[in-house]
Structures are given as C-alpha cells and as structure tokens.
C-alpha positions in Angstrom: -3.5 -26.6 4.5 -3.8 -23.0 3.8 -6.1 -20.9 6.3 -9.4 -19.6 4.7 -9.3 -16.5 2.7 -10.3 -13.2 5.9 -12.8 -10.8 5.2 -12.6 -8.9 1.7 -10.2 -11.5 0.8 -10.4 -12.7 -2.9 -9.9 -16.2 -3.8 -9.9 -18.6 -7.6 -7.7 -17.1 -9.9 -8.3 -14.9 -13.6 -6.3 -14.3 -16.7 -5.2 -11.1 -18.0 -3.5 -11.6 -21.7 -0.8 -13.7 -21.2 -1.1 -13.8 -17.6 -2.3 -16.3 -15.0 -2.9 -15.0 -11.8 -3.7 -17.6 -8.6 -5.0 -15.1 -5.6 -5.2 -18.6 -3.6 -1.7 -19.1 -3.9 -0.4 -15.7 -4.8 0.9 -16.9 -8.1 1.4 -15.8 -11.6 2.1 -17.3 -14.7 3.3 -15.7 -18.0 2.6 -18.1 -20.6 3.1 -21.1 -18.4 6.0 -20.4 -16.4 5.6 -19.4 -12.8 7.0 -16.3 -12.0 8.1 -15.6 -8.1 7.4 -12.2 -6.9 7.2 -10.1 -3.2 3.8 -10.0 -1.5 3.7 -6.1 -2.5 4.9 -7.3 -6.1 2.0 -9.7 -6.3 -0.8 -6.7 -4.9 0.3 -3.9 -7.1 -0.1 -6.5 -10.3 -3.0 -7.7 -9.0 -4.2 -4.4 -9.2 -3.0 -3.5 -12.7 -4.3 -6.7 -13.9 -7.8 -6.2 -12.5 -7.8 -2.6 -14.4 -6.0 -3.6 -18.4 -6.0 -0.8 -20.5 -6.7 2.2 -18.3 -4.5 4.4 -16.9 -4.0 4.1 -13.0 -2.3 7.1 -11.5 1.0 7.2 -9.3 -1.6 8.3 -6.5 -4.2 5.5 -7.0 -1.6 2.5 -7.0 0.2 4.2 -4.4 -2.9 3.9 -2.2 -4.4 1.1 -3.4 -1.3 -1.3 -2.7 0.3 0.7 0.6 -2.3 2.7 2.0 -3.7 6.2 2.1 -0.4 7.5 3.5 1.9 6.4 0.7 0.1 8.5 -2.0 2.8 10.8 -1.9 5.7 8.2 -2.4 6.2 8.0 -6.4 9.2 6.4 -5.8 8.2 3.6 -4.3 6.6 2.9 -7.3 9.4 3.5 -9.7 11.1 0.8 -7.9 8.5 -2.0 -8.0 7.5 -1.2 -11.0 11.4 -1.2 -12.3 11.5 -4.9 -10.3 8.3 -6.4 -12.1 9.3 -5.2 -15.3 12.4 -7.6 -14.7 10.2 -10.5 -14.1 7.9 -9.9 -16.2 8.5 -8.3 -19.0 10.3 -9.9 -21.8 12.2 -6.7 -22.5 11.8 -4.8 -19.5 13.7 -1.9 -21.2 11.0 -1.7 -23.8 7.8 -2.7 -21.4 5.2 -4.4 -23.2 2.8 -4.9 -20.7 3.6 -2.3 -17.7 3.5 1.0 -19.8 4.7 4.2 -18.5 2.4 6.7 -18.9 4.4 10.1 -18.9 3.8 12.3 -15.7 0.0 10.6 -15.2 1.1 6.8 -14.1 1.0 3.6 -15.4 -0.9 0.7 -17.5 -1.5 -2.5 -17.7 -1.7 -3.7 -21.7 
C-alpha cells in the first residue's frame, strides 16, 4: 500500500481540459488513455495545468519544478517541454496544449 502524502503534497485528482490528473498515483490520462510521465515531467505538467491560459515565465516554471538554483537553466525547460509534447500533443510540432510564448515562457491551453 502507498505511504500517506508528505506534508505539503496534495492528494486527489483534477481535470484540465482533455486531461485527468491523478495526484495520488502520479498519473495523467488524456481522453481516457494513460500517458507515462517521468517524475519531473509530471511535476511540470501539473504546475502548468494548475495555471491554465496564463503565460508562465521560464524562471517561474524552473523554480516551481527544479528549485531556485535552476532559474537560469532554460535549456532544461526546452528539453522537458519537447518530451511532454511528444507524449501529450496529437501533433507535437504544432502544439495545441503546451504553447510557447516567444521570449517569455509557456502557456497551457
């Protein structure tokens, strides 16, 4: 059986557009199909899904997922965003959900 969540960790699940996100099992389903994400991909996706339609700066995303020490590492974000798009987007080269805001950051639609 699973250990109870650590202090500050959320439990349950929520819906974001076509996605269902289960925080307890750390799983993401898109239109009923489970998508396997690494722990960091999951954390990044959950953070974005919690802030729909808002432009999230590179620095804000890096700090939220990797911590303050990584604010100046936008290449991390590019790599992870590419991986998420391959797993979650119907057409990764023309993203519908994880949209780039040039020079600023990303937005979850």
